C-alpha positions in Angstrom: -3.4 -0.5 9.7 -3.3 -2.1 5.9 0.0 -4.8 5.5 1.8 -5.4 2.7 0.3 -9.0 0.8 -3.3 -7.3 1.8 -6.2 -6.6 -1.2 -7.2 -3.6 1.3 -9.2 -2.0 -2.2 -8.9 0.2 -4.6 -6.8 3.1 -4.0 -4.0 4.9 -3.0 -1.9 4.3 0.3 1.6 5.4 1.7 4.0 3.6 2.7 4.1 5.0 6.6 8.0 4.1 6.7 9.1 6.5 3.9 6.3 8.1 2.3 5.9 5.9 -1.1 2.7 6.3 -2.8 1.6 3.3 -4.3 -1.9 3.1 -6.1 -4.5 0.0 -6.7 -6.8 -0.1 -9.4 -9.3 -3.0 -8.4 -10.2 -4.2 -4.8 -8.5 -7.5 -5.9 -5.0 -6.2 -6.4 -3.2 -7.5 -3.2 -0.8 -4.7 -1.7 2.8 -4.9 -3.0 6.7 -4.4 -0.6 6.7 -1.1 -0.6 9.1 -0.8 -4.0 11.5 2.3 -2.4 12.3 1.1 1.2 11.0 -2.7 1.9 8.8 -1.8 4.5 5.5 -3.8 4.6 3.0 -1.5 7.0 1.2 1.4 4.6 -1.9 3.5 5.9 -4.7 4.4 2.5 -5.0 8.3 1.7 -8.1 10.4 0.9 
């Protein structure tokens, strides 16, 4: 499970707490703390 601060690669990631979607464009982008609820856990969307 990707967490805030990690570089999981490009793609869409959904916050496991509130469902907010974060889109990372580059493989070197880091996941932020969720801007909506401040949670740190995500799942990768297909």
